N, C-alpha and C positions, 0 to 999 in steps of 0.2 A: 795717563796716556797708555794706549794698548799696543803701540808699536815702538820698537827700539831701533834707532838709527843704525844702519849697517846690517840689521837682521833681515834676511829675505825670506824667512819662513812665513807662509800664508796658511792659515787654517780656514778651510771653506766650510760654511754651514749649509743647511738644507735649502736656503733661498738661492744660493749659488747654483746648485744642481738643477733647480727648477727654472732658472733663467734661460733666455734664448742664447744661442752660441755667439751671435754678433749683434750689433746695433746698440741702441740706448739701453742702459741698465742691463747689460749682457754679461756672459761669462768673460768674454774678452775685455770688456770695459772694466770689470771688477778686477781682473789681473793687472791692467794698467794702473787703476786707482791704488790698489794695495802696494804694488811695487814702487809707486811714486813716493810712498811714505819713507822707504829706505833709500831709494836711489836719488830722490830730489828733496828729501827731508820735508815733505809736505805735511800739512795738517788737515783736519776736517773742519773748515771754517764754515761751510754751508753744503747742503746736499741738493741734488736735483738739477735738471737742465735749466729751469727758469731762474733759480737762485744763482747758479754758476754764471749764466749769461749776465744777470744783473750785477753780480760782483765784478765781472770783467769790464763792464761799462763804467760802474761808479768807482771802483777801487781796484784798478789793475795791479797795483803793488801787492794787494792781498790775494788776488786771483792767481798769480804765479806761485803762490804757496798753498793753494787749495787743491786737494787730491781729485775732487770731482771735475775741476777745470781741466786737469791733465786727461782724465778719462774721456770727456766730451771732445777735447781737441784731438785726441787720437781716433775719433770716429765712432765712439760708443754712444 
């Protein structure tokens, strides 16, 4: 596990700086995704909009624990 509950330090890589500021898979979405690990104790159960939407439909109890679902719910 690369994130520690309660730790709000985020280390950004090159892909972050190349991403658009807003929208899907953006800088804003990445910040929401990464902060959800410490603020909501989420995990990375699946990645991407299609997979996050499928998880929300088929297993909503898992979707509420998935960081990408937080990102896309927030508008990323």
